[in-house]
N, C-alpha and C positions, 0 to 999 in steps of 0.2 A: 492341216486344217485349211478349208476353203477361204480365200481372201474375202474380207468383208469391206463394204463401202456403203455410203449413204447418198441419197438424192434429196435435194432440198428445192422448194419452190418459194420460200419466204411467204408462207401462207399467213394472211391477216386474220386473226381470230376476233370474235365478237368483243367489242370494247377496246380493241387495239388499233394500230395504224401501221403504215409501211415502215416507219422507223423502228417500231417495236418488233415487227416481223423480221427485219434484217438483224437486229440485235439477237434475237432468238436463233436465227440461222447461224450466227457466229458461235453462240453457245453450243449448238448441236455439233458444229465443226470441231470445236475444241474438245468436246466430249469424245467424238470419234477419234481424234488424234490421241487423246490420253488413253483410250482403250486399244489403240493399235490398229484401227481401221486403215485401209490402204488409201482411200480417196473420198472426197466429197465433191459431188457434181451439182451444178445449178442449172435449172431448166428455163428455156426461153418461152414466155407466154405473153400475149398482148390483149389489150381491151378486157382484162379481167380485174374488176375493182378490188378483189381480195387476194390477188397474187402480186408480189412485189419484186419479181425476178425478170421483168421485161428488159432492163438494161443489163443483160447477162454478163458481158465482159467486165463491166464496171463492178458488179457484185462479186465476180470471181477475184478481181484484184483486191477488193476489200477483205474477203474471207482469207485470201492468201496472206495479206498483211497482218491479220489478227491471229494467224496460226504460225507454226514453225516448221513442221516436217511433212504433214499430210499433203498428198497430191490434191490439187484443186482444178476443176475443169467444168466443161459444159456437158449437160445431159439433156438436151443438147442445144447447140446453135442451129437454128433452122436456116440452112445455107441458102435456099431460094429467096430468103428475105434480104440477103446481103450480097455485095460484090465479093468474090473470092479474094481480091486484092485487099479490101478493107479488113476482112477476117484475118488474113495473113499478117497484116500490120498490127492489128489488135493483139493477136495471140503471140506474135513475135515480140511485141512490147512486154506482154505479161511474162513470157519466158525469160526475157532479159532481166526483168525485175525479180523474178522468183525462179532461178534456173533449176531445171530438173524436177519441177513440181507441177507443171501445167499440162493438162490434157485438153484435147479438142474433139468432143463428140459431135457428130453431124447428123442432122435429120432433114428430111425433105418436106415434112408437113409445115403448114404455116404457123402452127402454134396459136391459132386464133380462129375467128369466124371469117367467112369469105369477104364480107364488107371491109373488115380491118385488113385482111390480106391485100385487098385492092389498094387500100390507103398506103400500105407499106411498100408494095411492089410497083404501084402506079402502072405505067404502060407495060410492065414486064409480068403480067398476072400469070402467064404460063411458065414461069421460071422453074417450077418443079420438074418439068420435062427435061431440063438441062442439068438436073442434079448430078448424074454420073460425070458429065463433062466438067461441071464446076468443081467436083471433088478432085478430079485429075489436075485441073488448073491450080487449085489450092495447094496440092502436093508440089507442083512445080515452083510456086512462089516460095514455099517454105524450104524446099531443098535446093533451089537454083543457086549456083555460084558462077554463072556465066556472065562475065562483065559486058558481053556484047548484046545481052538480052535487052530488048527495047523497054520493057516494063519490069521492074524489080520491086520487091517488098522490103522496105527499110523502116523499122526493124522487122525481122522475119526471115530474111534470106539465110538459109543454112541452119535455121533454128531447130528443124527436125522435131517439132512438137508432135507427140504421138496422136495420130488420128484414129478415131473409132467411128464405125457406121452404126447408127441407131435405127431401130425399126419397131413397128407395132403390127406388122403384117409380114408376108413372105417376100415382098418386093425387094426390100433392102438386103435381105439375106443373100440374094444372087449377086448384088453389087459388092458386098463385103467379101464374098468368096472370090469373085473375079479379081478384085484388087489386092487380095491377100492381106486384108486389114482385120483387126479385132472387131467383134460384133456384139452389140448390146441390145437385148430385147425388152420391151416395155410391158412385162406381164402384170405390172401393178394396176394397169387400167384396161389393157387389151390382151387378155390371156389366151384367147381362143386359138390363135395360130402359132402358139409358142413352139410346140413340138414339131410341127411342119417346118417352121423357120429354122430351127436347130438342125434338122435333118438335111434341109437344102444347103445350109451353110457348110456343114461338115462334108457332105458328099461332093460339093462343087469347089471346095477351097483350093486355090492355087498359091503355092508358096511365093513369097515376095521378098524384097530386100529388107523389110521390117519384121516379117513373121514367117517362120518355117512351118508352123502347125496352126490349126484353127485355135482361136482364143475366144471363148464364149462367156459373156456376162449376162445375167438375168436380173431384172429389177422386180421386186415383189413388195407388197405391204406387210409390215410386221407390227403388231400391237401386243407387247408383252407386259405382264404385271405379276404380282405375287401369286394370284390365283386365276383360274380360268374365268370365274365369275366376274372378277374385277376387270380383267382384260376385255371380256365381251361387253361390259358396261361402257368402258372407255372407247371401245370401237364404234359406239353409236355416233360419235362425232364424224368419223370417216364415212359411215353409212349415210348419214344425213347429207354430207357433202356430195356423195354420188347421186343421191336422190335429187339434189339441186341441179347436178349436171344433166341428168336424164330429163328432168321437167323444165329445164332452162329457167329455174328459179334459184339463182345462185345467191348464197348468203355468206357472210363471214363464217369461219370455222366456229361451230357452236359448242357449248359445253355438253358433256355427255348427259343424255336424258332419254326418256322413253321415245321410241320412234313414232313418227306421226301415223295416224290411222290410214292415210293414203297408201302407205307402204304395204299394209296387210290387205287392204280392200281392193287395190288395183293389181291384178295378177300379172299383167304384162310389165308394169313398172318393177314389181318385186323380182320378176324373172330377169329383167335387164340388169338391175343392180347386182343380183346374185351372180350373174355371168361376169360382171366386172370384178367381183370379189373372189373369183375362182382360185386365184393364187395369192390369197391373203391369209396370213398366219397369225392366229389370235390365241393367246393362252398364257399359262404359267411357263416357267423355265422348262419343266419336264415335257409339257405339251409342245412347246416350240421346238425343243430338241428332237423329239420323236418325229414330228411332221416335217420339219425342215430337213432332217437327215434323209428321209425318204425322197423328198423333192430333189435334193442335191445329188443323191445317188442316181435317181431316175434321169435327170437331165445331163449329168456328167459335166456340169458347168465348171468353169475355172474360177469364177468370181461371183459372189452374191452381193447385189446392191439392194438396199432396203430403203423404202420411204415410209414415213409414219406420220400420221396426222393426229396430234394430241392437242386438246385445248390448253392443257397445263404443261408448261415447258419442263417442270421437274419430273412429271410422269413420263415425258418423252425421253429425257436423259436416263431415267431409270430403266426404261424399256430397252434402250441401247445396251446398257450394262447387262441386263438379263439375257439379251440375245447373244452377246459375246460369251457369257458364261455357259449358255446352253450349248453352243457349238464347240466349246472347249471341253465339255464334260463327256 
């Protein structure tokens, strides 16, 4: 069976707050652990009032403390926002606290709008262009044991925290292949270039000290329920969230309800949202099993990561159980 993992953003729902969103992230992580999922990742986002995962390394430590076995990591840390040395120290510290359980997924996007990116990066606004060099520098900090090196990461040196390259286009596929690192593609919001990125990564992959063969993870949206009808109703919370992203009218995660008239009346909006939903799997256990089995066989992925946006945490935990059962049957 394909390894299963989850991605969490600590989304704040209507009537909730950051503290509650973090509590529910821990509940999801515990459910994933109990179901035998491999890892839970947290994503870095900024200047988003309804996303509570901006201090990603802090949240990773909290989730790791509240769980026992499941791997916990970043999906991802937006490396151009940070000094490679600071990231090495943070994740070296996490690895020292939770040995053998920490992952470090790295992305080059800002995880926010351009004005906020300027506030984060200050005079280094073009940091994304040094992403490949920064990844290599981070590898040195985490692997270095040279006592004569002028700058060293403590904790972090020799930690060998597993690195992943994240991408939502084909750009990072080339870098992951060149460095011989595992690659994770964000098909849950940017599915258009998925197959091209997979092909580029596999064709150009160079074996490395950490990986002999390509290792591919894909993240998709999954909304599972007892029936197809219930799942599609529950998915309206996700669809309304995507409508808010496209229209820049972002709201807390809303309860499931009829979609607004603008979704049906504005053809371009509907098209854009449906494109974002291209690799979203909605339905009963049988529907999920059938559709995801085809997707997994088609992509030949090594690991499936899922993210799911539910207003009700109990419905989310149930969806995770249905997903697990679907792929085991």
